[in-house]
N, C-alpha and C positions, 0 to 999 in steps of 0.2 A: 819668409814669414808671412802667414796669411793676414790679410787686412780684415780686422774685425770692426763691424759697424753695429752700433746699438740703436734700436728704435725705442725711445723712452715713452712710456705711457704712465702719467702721474695720476695717482688716486689718493689725494690728500685726506688724511684722517679717516679714510673709509673703514668702517667697521671697528674703529678703535675707541673703546669706552674710556680709555685713560687719556689724560692730558698731562704729559710729562711737563715738569716745571719750565723747561726751555722751549717747548714746542708750540708753534703756531704755523702749521704747514700751509695754510692758505697764503701766508706772507711768503714763506720759503719758496713755494712753487709758482707764486704769482697767479694763482687760480682761485676763483671764488666758488667754483663748483667742480665736482669730479667729472672726468670724462666718462661717458656712459658706454656700455658695450657696443651700441650701434654706431658710436663715433670712432671706434678703434679701427675699423676697416679703412675708413677714409684716411685716418692718420697713418696707417701702415702704407697705404698706396702712395700717399704724398712723399713719404720718406724713400720708398723704393724707387721712385722716379729719379732721385738724386744719388742713389747708391750704385756703384759699379757692379755689373753682373757677376764679377769674379769674387766679390767680397763675401766674407763669412758674416751673415746677418743674425743678430740676436735681438729678440723682442724682450724688453724689460718692463715689468710692472713695478713702479716705484712709489714711494711716498706714503703708503698706508700700511695696514695690516691685512694683507691680501687674504690670508687663510682664516681670518676672523669673520669674513663674510659667510653667509649661508652657502652651502655647497652648490646650490643651484645658481647663485649669483656668480660664484667663482667660475663655474662652468660656462656661463654666458660670455665672460671675457675670454676664457681659454679657447672656447670653440671657434671664436672669430679667427684665431691663429692657425687652426688645424689645416685648412686648405693650403696655406702658405708653407707649412711644415711638409705636407705631403708632396708639394711641387718642388720642394728644395729651395724656395726663395727665402725662407727663414729656416735657419739651421738649429736654433736653440731658443728656449724660453727661460728667462730668469725672473725671480720675484723677490720682494723683501717682505718680511713679516716679523711677528713677535715670537719669542721662544715658547710662550705659553699658549700659542695657537698652532701647535704641532702635535699630531698624533698619527697612529698608523692608518686610519681611514683617510685622513687628509693626504698623507704621503702617497697612498695607493692611487688616489684620484689624480694627484699631480703627475704621477708617473704615467698614468694612462693617457694624459694629455701632453706628453712629451716635454714636461718641464725638466730642465737639466741642472739648474743652479738655484739654491735657496739661500738667501742672505738673511741672517738674523740680526736685529738691532740689539746686540749685547750691551753696548755702550760702556759697561764696566763689569768686572767680575768681583767687585767688592760689595757686599750686601749693604753696608752703611751708605755708600755712594748711591746705590740703586734706590734705597729707601728715601734718602734726601732729595733725589731727583724725581720721585713720584713715578718710577717705572712700573710698579705693580707686579713685578716678578722678582725672583731671587737668582743668585748666581747658579744655584743647583738646577734650576729650571733651564738655564742656558746650557748647562752641561748635559742634562738629560735629552733635550731637544737636539743638540748637536750629535750625540751618539746615535739617536734614532735616524736622523737625516743621513748620516754616513752609512748606517746599516742598509739603507735603501739605495745606496750608490749614487746619491745626488752629490753634486759639487757643493761644498759647504763654504759659505762666506760668513764672517763674523765682523760686524762693524763696531768701532769703539770711538768714544769721545774723550777729549782732554779737557780738564778744568771744570768738571761738573761739581756741584755742591759737595763738599766733603772730600773731594779728590786731592791727591798729592802726586808728586812725581813718582814716588816709590809705588804707590797704588797703580798708577798708569803703567809702569814697567811690569808690575805683577800681572796686570790684565793682559798686556801684550804677550807675555810668556805663556799665560794660561790659554790664550787663543791659539797659540802654536801647538800646545799640548793637546788641545781638543781636536786637532786635525783640520783646522780651517785651511782651505786652499786659496782663499782670497780674503781681502779685508778692505775697509775704508777707514780713514782717520779724519775725524772732524774736531776742530777746536770748538768749545762751547761759546756761543754768541748769545747776547741778550737781545731778544727780539720783542718788538712791541706787542702788547696785549698777551703777555704770558705771565705766569706766576713768578718766573725768574726776574722779570722786569720789576715787579713789586718788591721782591727780595733785594734787588740791586738798589732801588731808589730808597729803600728803608735802611740801607747799610748792612744788610744781612748776607750779601753775596758780593764777592769781588772777582771779576773775570781775570783770566790770565793776561799778563801783558803780552805784547807781540813777541818780545824776546823770549819770554817763558814758553809761549806756545810753540814757537819755532824750535827751541831747544828740546822740548818734550817730544815733538813730532819727529825730530831727527833721531832721538833715542829709540823710539818705538819702530821707526823705519829700519833702523839697523837690526833690531831683533827680528823683524819680519823677513827682511831680505836674506839674512844669514840662514833662516829656516826654510827659505824657498817659498814663502807665502806671497802670492801676487798682490800688489798694492794697487787697487783699482782707482782710488782717489785720495788726495790729501787736501783737505779744505773744502768748503762748500763751493758749488759752482757759482761764479759771479752772475748776478742778475740785478735788474733794476731795483727789485725789492730789497736786496741786501745792501746795495751800494748807497741807496737813499737813506738819509737819517730819519725818514719818516717810519721806517720799519726796523732799521738796525739801531739799537739804543746804545750798545757798548760791546766791547769784546774784540778779540784779535782777528778781524776780517781784513783780508788783503786780496785784491784781484789776482795776484800771483803768489799766493801763499806757498804752494809747492815749490816754486822757484826760490823763495826765501829759505825754505827748509833745505833744499839741495845745496844752496850756497853755504849754509851752516855746516852741512855734512862734509863738504869739500874743504871748508876752512879747517875743520878738525883733522882731516887727513893731511893737509899741508903742514899743520903744526906738528903732527906726529912724525912726518917724514923729514922735516927741516930742523926740528929741534930748535936750538938757539942760533942757528947759522944766520949770518947777516953779511952784507957787503958783496961787491963784485957782480958777476953775471950769473943769473940763475936760469937754467934751462929745464923745463918740465915737458915730459912727453906723456900724452894721454890718448885714450881712444877718441876718435872723431866725435862720437855721440856725447862725450863728456866735456867738450871744450867750453860750451856755454856755462855749464855749472861750475867749472873750475874758475872761469873768469868772474862768475858770480852775478847775482841780480844787480843791475846798475853798475857793473864792473867792480863790485865791492871787494872781491878777493884779489883781483889784480891790483887795486889801489893799496890793499893791505900788504901785498908782496912788494910793491914798488916803494913802500916806506922803508923796507928792509934791505933791498938790493938796488944797485945802480941801474941794472937792466934786467928785465924779465922776458924770457922767450918761452912761449907755450907752443909746443909742436904737437901734431896729430900723427898717430900711427895705428893703423888698423890691427896690428899684432899685439897691442897692449890690451890686457884684460880690462873690460869695463869696470869702472869703479876703482881702478888702480892707477898709480902714476910712477914714472921713472924720473929721477932727478939727476942733473949734472951741474957741476959748478966749475 
């Protein structure tokens, strides 16, 4: 399997006239200003010095609404990358943007500049949730933009959020299923957090918004991960990347943030598999066999699943076997 390395370039709130109720990207990215095109080359060079020459390198423009910028400004960023593309040092370019900033002219320009992946911040495909979240677009616009992106042969990514205002577990599951139906090849799953200096903070402090508990966020993320994995949609990230700005209570007001959120979700998913496989069995020696890559998740974050098993059996043995399918387990008693 090829090693993929991503060089991230953050453009917080660049060209975005909307302020979604949950969003203050200057806190999220820990930047007080956007990186300018003239800074991108130095950033690329710094990363390339640390990346093995055999790696598959992807340049990613994140954090803003890239295609909302004037075409000339988009090109100033994209043109920095072209010599690296031509030399093969960078193999792909990806970017994130809004669904209402996609049209044929934009896609033709991105195609000419070797962009391969376009991620849309769908966040939800429920119009009421989008309205309450201040997204400024509808579910229909996500669907139309997705179809257009796919018609130009780009790799389509659709990001979603859990626990937005007006959201429910059923709506989140419906969004995940619709993301699959729209042909997304990759996705990101983020629990909604209350960040300082956002409208959501005001709503929270006035009692008009309640974030998901950690247990609720973990359970919903496990639900949607199952949907995506069964459909073959690549899950690029689960939970926001830990940074000083989010760990500090100066910027994180409330919500289900954990530095190892994905590990918590994988622990829950394996707990469910264990329950289904074991039923009501208890007592004696339990032997589990799993793929080597699944051992940590089976044991669980902080050993949670092992502790749960040890409450039910006198002895628990977890074996590794490369021949076992990933995500599956064999049990012996």
